[in-house]
N, C-alpha and C positions, 0 to 999 in steps of 0.2 A: 275520870278513874272508879273503879267499883270496888268499896271497901271490903273488907274479907269478912268483916260482919254482916253482910247481907247476902253471904250465901247460906243461907238456911238448912238448904236439904242434907247437909253431913257435915261432920267437924273435920275441917280441913285441917293437916299439917305441913310445914314447909319441908321440902326434899331437897337438902343443899347440894347435891348431889347431882340432879337434873336439872335446879332452879325452878324448882315447879311447887303447886299447891296439889295433895293428894288426899281424897276421900275416904275415908277408912272404912266406912260402909257401901257408898257406892261404887269405889274405885274410879271415881271421875279425877281425871289429871288437867290442871289447867298450866300453862307454859306462858312465859311470853311469847307473843307473834301470834297465839293460836287466836283464830277469828271466831269473836263472840256476836250476839247481838244483845242492846243495852238499849233501857229506856231512863227517860229521866225519873229520879226518884223524888228530889228536893230541889228547892231552888232558892239562894239568899242572895237576896238584891242588896241588902247591906255590904255584905262580904264580896259579892260579884262571885258566888261560888255555886258550882252545879253537882249534886252527886248522882252519881247511875247506880240502877240496878240490873243485875244479869237477868236479861229474858230469856234466850237459850246458849245452852252452853259448848263446849268444843264439838265438832262434828265425831262420829265415829271413828273414824280414821286418826284423828287425833288423841283419841282417848286410849287407841290398842297402841298406840306408837311407844318405843321405847328406847330410853337413853344409850347410845352409842358412844363412846368416845371416839374421836378422828384418828385415822393413823397418823402415825408421823411422817413429816414431810422430809426429804433430804436436804442438809443445807444448799443453799445457791450454789451453783458453781460446780457441785461434784455430783457424778454420776452413781447407779446403784451399787458399786462395790466401794463407793467413798473417797475415792480417787477423784482430783481435778479431771473435769472435761479439756480434750487438746481441740 
């Protein structure tokens, strides 16, 4: 895991609606599932823990993406008009 304190290029805030970290100055956005490159920052052999640092951030396509809720699906077994299919 990359700790938020290791993201030193900006001040990141958590956007609850899109579940992402948003940089106020750089406008970078990090979301769960974004592909990033990391490097090992620290190794603690006694605790058997690794700390990672971000080497490169999300791609431009990820940065430019906006959050849009998915359209609601009709209930199972019902057609477009809300009546049961036969």
